[in-house]
C-alpha positions as CSV (number, residue, x, y, z in Angstrom):
1,M,87.7,66.6,197.5
2,T,86.5,70.0,197.8
3,P,85.6,71.3,201.0
4,K,81.6,70.8,200.2
5,E,82.3,67.1,198.9
6,R,84.2,66.4,202.4
7,F,81.4,67.8,204.3
8,I,79.0,65.6,202.3
9,N,81.0,62.8,202.5
10,A,80.8,63.1,206.6
11,L,77.2,63.9,206.5
12,E,76.6,60.5,204.6
13,I,79.0,58.8,207.0
14,K,81.1,57.4,204.0
15,P,84.8,56.1,204.5
16,A,87.0,59.1,205.4
17,T,90.3,60.3,204.2
18,G,92.1,63.5,204.3
19,R,91.3,66.1,207.2
20,V,88.2,66.0,209.2
21,P,85.9,68.7,207.6
22,H,85.2,71.7,209.7
23,F,82.9,74.6,210.3
24,E,81.0,76.7,212.7
25,L,77.2,77.7,212.5
26,V,78.4,81.0,213.2
27,F,81.6,83.2,213.3
28,Y,81.1,86.4,214.7
29,L,84.1,87.7,215.3
30,T,84.6,89.4,211.7
31,M,85.7,92.5,212.6
32,E,88.8,91.3,214.8
33,A,89.4,88.6,211.9
34,F,89.5,91.0,208.9
35,G,88.0,94.1,209.8
36,K,84.4,93.7,208.7
37,V,81.1,93.9,210.5
38,H,79.3,90.6,210.7
39,P,75.9,90.8,208.7
40,Q,73.9,90.0,211.7
41,H,75.5,92.9,213.6
42,R,74.3,95.4,210.7
43,L,71.1,97.6,211.1
44,F,68.9,96.9,208.1
45,D,65.8,98.9,209.4
46,Q,66.3,101.2,206.4
47,Y,66.7,98.5,203.6
48,D,63.8,99.1,202.1
49,Q,64.5,102.6,201.7
50,M,67.9,101.8,200.0
51,S,67.9,102.3,196.1
52,T,68.8,99.1,194.0
53,K,72.3,99.8,193.6
54,E,72.5,100.2,197.7
55,K,70.9,97.0,198.0
56,S,72.8,95.3,195.5
57,L,76.2,96.5,197.2
58,Q,75.0,95.3,200.7
59,L,74.2,91.9,199.5
60,D,77.4,91.7,197.4
61,D,79.3,92.4,201.0
62,I,77.3,90.1,203.0
63,A,78.3,87.1,200.5
64,D,81.9,88.4,200.5
65,V,81.8,88.2,204.6
66,Y,80.7,84.8,204.3
67,V,83.2,83.6,201.9
68,K,86.1,85.4,203.6
69,I,85.1,83.5,206.9
70,A,85.2,80.2,204.8
71,D,88.6,80.9,202.9
72,K,90.4,82.0,206.2
73,Y,89.4,79.5,208.5
74,E,88.9,76.5,206.2
75,H,85.4,75.9,206.5
76,S,83.5,73.2,204.5
77,A,80.3,75.0,204.8
78,I,78.5,78.1,205.0
79,F,75.4,78.7,207.3
80,V,73.8,81.9,205.9
81,Q,71.8,83.5,208.6
82,P,68.6,85.7,207.6
83,V,69.4,88.4,205.0
84,P,67.4,91.7,204.7
85,G,64.7,91.7,202.1
86,D,62.8,89.0,200.7
87,I,63.5,85.6,199.3
88,N,64.9,87.0,196.1
89,D,67.6,88.9,198.1
90,L,68.3,85.5,199.9
91,I,68.5,84.0,196.5
92,E,70.9,86.4,195.4
93,V,73.3,86.1,198.3
94,L,73.4,82.2,198.0
95,R,74.3,82.9,194.4
96,L,76.8,85.4,195.2
97,I,78.5,82.8,197.7
98,K,78.4,80.3,194.8
99,E,80.0,82.6,192.3
100,K,82.7,84.1,194.6
101,S,83.7,80.7,196.0
102,G,83.4,78.8,192.7
103,G,80.9,76.5,194.5
104,K,83.4,75.1,196.7
105,Y,81.2,75.2,200.0
106,F,78.0,73.5,201.1
107,T,75.5,76.6,201.9
108,M,72.6,76.0,204.2
109,I,70.1,78.1,206.0
110,H,67.9,77.8,209.1
111,G,64.6,76.3,208.4
112,D,63.2,74.8,211.7
113,P,59.4,75.2,212.1
114,T,59.3,73.1,215.1
115,Y,58.5,74.7,218.5
116,S,61.5,75.6,220.5
117,I,62.1,76.9,224.2
118,P,59.9,79.9,224.4
119,G,61.7,83.0,225.8
120,G,60.9,84.5,229.2
121,D,57.4,84.5,230.3
122,E,56.2,83.0,227.2
123,L,57.5,79.4,228.7
124,E,54.6,79.3,231.1
125,K,51.9,80.6,228.9
126,F,53.2,77.8,226.2
127,I,52.8,75.1,228.9
128,Y,49.3,76.3,229.6
129,R,48.3,76.2,225.9
130,L,49.8,72.6,225.5
131,A,47.3,71.6,228.4
132,D,44.5,73.9,227.2
133,E,44.3,74.0,223.6
134,P,46.5,71.0,222.4
135,D,44.5,70.7,219.3
136,I,45.3,74.3,218.3
137,I,49.0,73.6,218.9
138,H,49.0,70.5,216.6
139,R,47.2,72.5,213.9
140,D,49.8,75.4,214.2
141,A,52.5,72.9,214.2
142,E,51.3,71.2,210.8
143,F,50.8,74.7,209.3
144,R,54.2,75.7,209.9
145,V,55.6,72.4,208.5
146,N,53.7,72.9,205.4
147,D,54.9,76.6,204.9
148,S,58.5,75.8,205.5
149,T,58.2,73.0,202.8
150,D,56.5,75.6,200.2
151,F,59.5,77.9,201.0
152,A,62.1,75.1,200.5
153,E,60.5,74.2,197.2
154,K,60.8,77.7,195.9
155,L,64.3,77.9,197.0
156,K,65.2,74.7,195.3
157,K,64.6,75.9,191.9
158,C,67.6,78.6,192.1
159,G,70.0,75.7,192.7
160,H,72.2,77.4,195.4
161,L,71.4,75.9,198.4
162,D,72.5,72.3,200.0
163,G,70.7,71.9,203.0
164,F,68.9,73.3,206.1
165,A,70.2,73.9,209.6
166,L,67.2,73.2,211.9
167,C,68.1,75.6,214.6
168,C,65.2,75.7,216.9
169,D,66.6,74.8,220.9
170,Y,65.0,72.1,223.0
171,C,67.0,71.8,225.9
172,F,68.4,73.2,229.0
173,N,71.6,72.0,230.5
174,T,69.6,69.6,232.8
175,N,67.0,68.6,230.6
176,P,64.6,69.0,227.7
177,F,62.0,71.8,228.1
178,L,59.1,69.3,227.9
179,S,59.1,65.5,229.1
180,P,59.8,63.0,226.5
181,D,56.2,62.0,226.3
182,M,55.1,65.5,225.6
183,F,58.1,65.9,223.4
184,G,57.0,62.8,221.5
185,E,53.7,64.1,221.0
186,F,54.2,67.9,220.1
187,I,57.8,67.9,218.6
188,T,59.0,64.7,217.3
189,P,56.3,64.2,214.7
190,Y,56.8,67.4,213.1
191,L,60.3,67.2,213.3
192,K,60.2,64.0,211.5
193,K,57.8,65.3,208.7
194,I,59.9,68.3,207.8
195,T,63.2,66.4,207.7
196,Q,61.4,63.9,205.5
197,N,60.0,66.7,203.4
198,Y,63.5,68.3,202.8
199,R,65.1,65.2,201.8
200,D,62.3,64.3,199.4
201,I,63.0,67.7,197.9
202,G,66.9,66.8,197.7
203,Y,68.3,68.7,200.8
204,Y,70.6,67.8,203.4
205,V,69.4,68.2,207.0
206,I,71.4,69.1,210.3
207,K,69.4,69.4,213.4
208,H,70.7,71.8,215.8
209,T,69.9,71.9,219.4
210,D,72.0,73.0,222.5
211,G,71.9,71.5,225.9
212,N,71.1,67.8,227.4
213,I,69.6,66.0,224.6
214,M,70.1,62.4,225.9
215,P,66.6,61.9,227.3
216,I,65.4,62.8,223.7
217,L,68.2,61.5,221.8
218,D,66.2,58.2,220.6
219,Q,63.6,60.6,219.3
220,L,66.1,62.9,217.4
221,A,67.6,60.0,215.9
222,Q,64.1,58.9,214.7
223,T,63.4,62.0,212.8
224,N,66.3,60.8,210.4
225,P,68.4,64.1,210.3
226,H,71.9,63.6,208.3
227,A,73.4,65.2,211.3
228,L,73.1,66.2,214.8
229,H,74.6,69.4,216.3
230,S,76.2,70.7,218.6
231,I,76.7,67.7,221.0
232,D,76.9,69.9,224.2
233,P,79.5,68.8,226.9
234,Q,78.6,71.9,229.0
235,A,75.3,70.1,229.3
236,G,77.2,66.5,230.1
237,V,76.5,65.4,226.5
238,D,79.5,63.1,225.9
239,I,80.4,62.4,222.2
240,A,81.9,59.1,222.8
241,E,78.4,58.0,224.2
242,V,76.4,59.7,221.3
243,K,78.7,58.2,218.6
244,R,78.1,54.6,220.5
245,L,74.5,55.0,220.3
246,I,73.8,56.6,216.9
247,G,77.3,57.2,215.2
248,D,76.6,54.5,212.9
249,K,73.5,56.4,211.2
250,I,73.9,60.0,212.0
251,C,76.8,62.4,211.5
252,L,77.9,64.2,214.5
253,I,78.9,67.8,214.8
254,G,80.6,69.6,217.7
255,N,81.3,68.9,221.2
256,I,84.2,71.4,221.5
257,N,83.3,73.2,224.9
258,C,82.5,76.9,224.0
259,G,82.3,77.7,227.7
260,L,86.1,76.6,228.1
261,M,86.9,78.6,224.9
262,Q,86.2,81.7,226.8
263,T,86.7,81.2,230.4
264,G,89.0,78.1,230.6
265,T,92.7,77.6,230.5
266,E,94.3,76.8,227.0
267,Q,95.0,73.1,228.3
268,E,91.4,72.6,229.2
269,V,90.7,73.9,225.6
270,A,93.2,71.7,224.0
271,A,92.0,68.6,225.9
272,S,88.4,69.3,224.9
273,A,89.3,69.9,221.1
274,R,91.2,66.5,221.5
275,Y,88.4,64.7,223.0
276,A,86.0,65.6,220.4
277,L,88.4,64.4,217.6
278,K,89.4,61.2,219.4
279,H,85.5,60.1,219.8
280,G,84.2,61.8,216.9
281,M,86.5,60.6,214.2
282,P,86.3,56.9,214.0
283,G,84.4,55.4,211.2
284,G,83.7,59.1,210.0
285,G,80.7,60.8,210.1
286,Y,82.3,63.4,212.2
287,I,82.1,67.2,211.5
288,Y,84.8,69.3,213.6
289,S,83.3,72.1,215.6
290,T,82.5,74.1,218.9
291,S,79.4,73.2,220.8
292,N,77.4,76.3,219.7
293,C,79.8,78.8,217.7
294,I,82.3,81.6,217.8
295,Y,80.3,84.1,219.6
296,T,80.9,88.0,220.3
297,G,83.3,88.1,223.4
298,M,85.1,84.8,222.7
299,P,88.9,85.3,222.3
300,L,89.9,84.8,218.6
301,E,93.0,83.2,219.7
302,R,91.0,80.4,221.5
303,Y,89.4,79.6,218.3
304,E,92.7,79.5,216.4
305,L,94.1,77.3,219.2
306,I,91.4,74.6,218.3
307,L,92.2,75.0,214.5
308,D,96.1,74.6,215.1
309,I,94.8,71.2,217.0
310,W,92.6,70.3,214.0
311,R,95.1,70.8,211.3
312,K,97.6,68.4,213.2
313,E,95.6,66.2,214.6
314,G,92.4,65.9,212.6
315,N,93.6,64.0,209.9
316,Y,92.5,60.2,208.8
317,F,95.4,58.0,206.9
318,E,94.5,58.2,203.1
């Protein structure tokens, strides 16, 4: 199977053979890996002033970086982060990725219209709004779902996108930012609706959130995504328990401890990687990944360490 086919096979929790599929939501160490600035680290404030040729070269290079990452580190999927310009520029990057790679990688973009943890002082304001103007919150949530659905339908016509990663974070390391009851009122119905809308259009859906998801795991499962990322061990989320509870219905992605990859020992990193494989692999429906991403400042050799373990130990018997 192609990398894309292996990825979809895991998303659909079909019987697995060969190596466990692998990807990282983001791999930021492109300068260290092959001397390229990551697309998200570039300054595009002058993009609108560029000539058509300059824009074309920029988009081509963005696509090239994504394909280089997937090729070098044997990813099965590519998560394309926001690109400069409009929807046509995004479609062009997706087209170029498909062309450069021969279509062998699963492609996805961010597409989560639900409310996430507000930053800084906005959290307090948001909580007041939930109490003072719940009708406006609901109306806005519905609008955001409809707007995202319209955008997804436009993208479907280009034929270069396979799915969405819903990247709104809901949880701290201790608990979700809303109580389970409030989460059930203000988040779950809209997460369920957008997930079903994407499915109806023909996309795969991966729900990402860091932190302690256990108090709302049942609600996340009820929204029916194809996969759940990142199964965060830094928040005490145990992939063995999540696998037991929902692993027969939803593909699991992640659980390798990002914090240990930066500050732990090699032995601790290796143990975390092996634990994720041991408890994620049985029965299929697992994609090998860290519990967040390969972020700036993480030693590249630590990522190479978990890749070496994956290549040697992340294999199903044919």
